N, C-alpha and C positions, 0 to 999 in steps of 0.2 A: 782677472788675468786677461791680457790682450791677446789677440790673434797673432800667430807667428807671421812674419813678413815673408813674402815670396821673393826669390832672387829675380833681378831684372836681366833679361836677355835682350840686349839692345836691338839685335837684328831680327828678332822674331816678329812674325806678322801680328801677333797679339799686342806686342809693345808698340808697334807702329800704329795700330788702331787706337791704342790707348793715347798716344801722343795727339792724334786728331781730336779725341775726346777731351783731353786736357786743354788744348787750344780753344776749343769751343766753350768749355767750362770757364776758363779764365777770361775770355772775351765777354761772356755774359756777365760775369761778376764785375768786370771793369765798367761795362755799360751801366749796370745797376748802381755802382758807386758814383759814377759821373752824374747820373740822374739825381741822386741824393745831393751831391755837391751843388748842382745847378739850382736845386730847390733852396739851398742856403743863400745863393746869390739873389734869387727872386724874392724870397720871403723875409730874409734877414738883412739884405742889402750889404753883404760882406763883399770885399773886393775879389776879383777873379783869381788873383795870385793866391789868395788865402783859400779859395775854393779848391784850387789845384792841390794844396797841401791837405785839405780835408779829404779830397778824393783819394789821395795816397793812403791816408789813415783808414778810411773806410774799406778800401781795397785790401789792405793788410788784414783787417778784421774779418772780412767776408771770405777771403780765399783761404784755402788750406794748402799746406806744403805738398809738393808733388809726390813725395813718398807716401803720404797718407791717402792722397787721391788715387795713387796706384793700387793701394790695398783695397780701397772701396771699389775699384774697377772690377775686382774679383766677384763682388757681390751682385753686380748687374746681370740681368738675364741675357742669355746669348742673343736673342733676337734684337735687343737694344744695342749690344756691342756690334752686331753686324752692320749697323748704320755707319760705323766708323772704319770698317775694313775697306781696303781698296778693291776695285773691280778685279784686278789681277789676282789678288789673294782669294777672292770669292770663287773665281774660275778654277783656281788650283785646288781648292777644297772640294769643289764639285767633281773634278777629275779624279781625285783620290777616292771620293765616295763611290764613284762609278766603278773604279778598279776593284775596290773592296767588295762591292755588290756582285760583280762578275765572278769573283773568286769565292763567293759565299758557299759554304758547305751546308747542305740541307740538314737542319738540326733535328728533323724528325727521324733521320736514319742514324742508328747508333754507330759510333765510330770506335767502340770498344766492346769487348765481350764481357758479359756479366758472368759472374761466378756462381 
């Protein structure tokens, strides 16, 4: 049984960070596919236009659809995801954390009466 998919909230900071991750992922895959296609030119002597076709097929094989990549994004550790967040979002998160900490209630003091 597969994991349920989460909804995409396009204007969320998490999705914007994911888009940076996806661009990086697809760029890396495209470079890898091109390296393989160039190897076909060098070692097999195939024409460059044929290598471009091979590049496309390799890229299709290596890359995963954006929807699956988005589901995998959930499995990444938060410190890795942070690399793809904008500085503005990081500052906003820090501000919210400071606000929460300043409003923190001392958990050692009971806030209810025991019966």
